[in-house]
C-alpha positions in Angstrom: 16.6 -0.3 0.1 15.1 1.1 3.5 11.6 2.3 2.9 9.1 3.9 5.1 5.3 3.3 3.9 3.4 6.9 4.2 0.0 5.8 2.7 -1.3 2.5 1.2 -4.7 2.0 0.0 -5.9 -0.5 -2.8 -4.9 1.8 -6.0 -1.8 4.0 -4.2 0.9 3.6 -2.6 3.5 6.3 -1.4 7.0 5.4 0.1 9.9 7.1 1.6 13.3 5.5 0.2 15.6 6.3 2.8 18.8 5.2 1.0 18.5 7.5 -1.6 16.0 10.1 -0.1 13.5 9.9 -3.0 9.7 9.5 -2.7 8.0 6.5 -4.7 4.7 6.4 -6.0 3.1 3.4 -7.2 -0.3 3.3 -8.8 -2.4 0.1 -10.1 -5.3 0.5 -12.4 -7.6 -1.3 -10.6 -8.1 -3.9 -13.0 -9.0 -7.4 -12.7 -5.5 -7.9 -13.2 -3.8 -5.4 -12.0 -0.8 -3.0 -13.8 1.4 -1.4 -11.4 3.6 1.7 -12.3 6.3 2.9 -9.6 7.4 6.7 -9.7 10.7 7.9 -8.2 10.3 11.7 -7.5 13.2 13.7 -6.2 12.3 16.9 -4.2 12.1 19.4 -7.3 9.4 16.4 -8.9 7.6 16.2 -5.8 7.0 19.5 -5.5 5.7 20.1 -9.1 3.5 17.1 -8.3 2.2 18.6 -5.0 1.6 21.9 -6.7 -0.8 20.0 -9.7 -2.5 18.1 -7.2 -3.3 21.2 -4.9 -4.4 22.8 -8.3 -6.9 19.6 -9.7 -8.4 19.8 -5.7 -8.9 23.7 -6.2 -10.6 23.2 -9.9 -12.8 20.2 -8.2 -13.8 22.7 -5.5 -14.9 25.3 -7.6 
């Protein structure tokens, strides 16, 4: 796999997988012994997630 790291911090990582052209979102729970979950997103799924995050942001600011 050829990954391009786009975001990396203590709880969230976002990568682009160049081989299958998917976005990979990895989230950990931030616990003492973190549990990780990795989700692969195609273009349509990524668009849905972005729309939901924009709506969450809008609600936070209102």
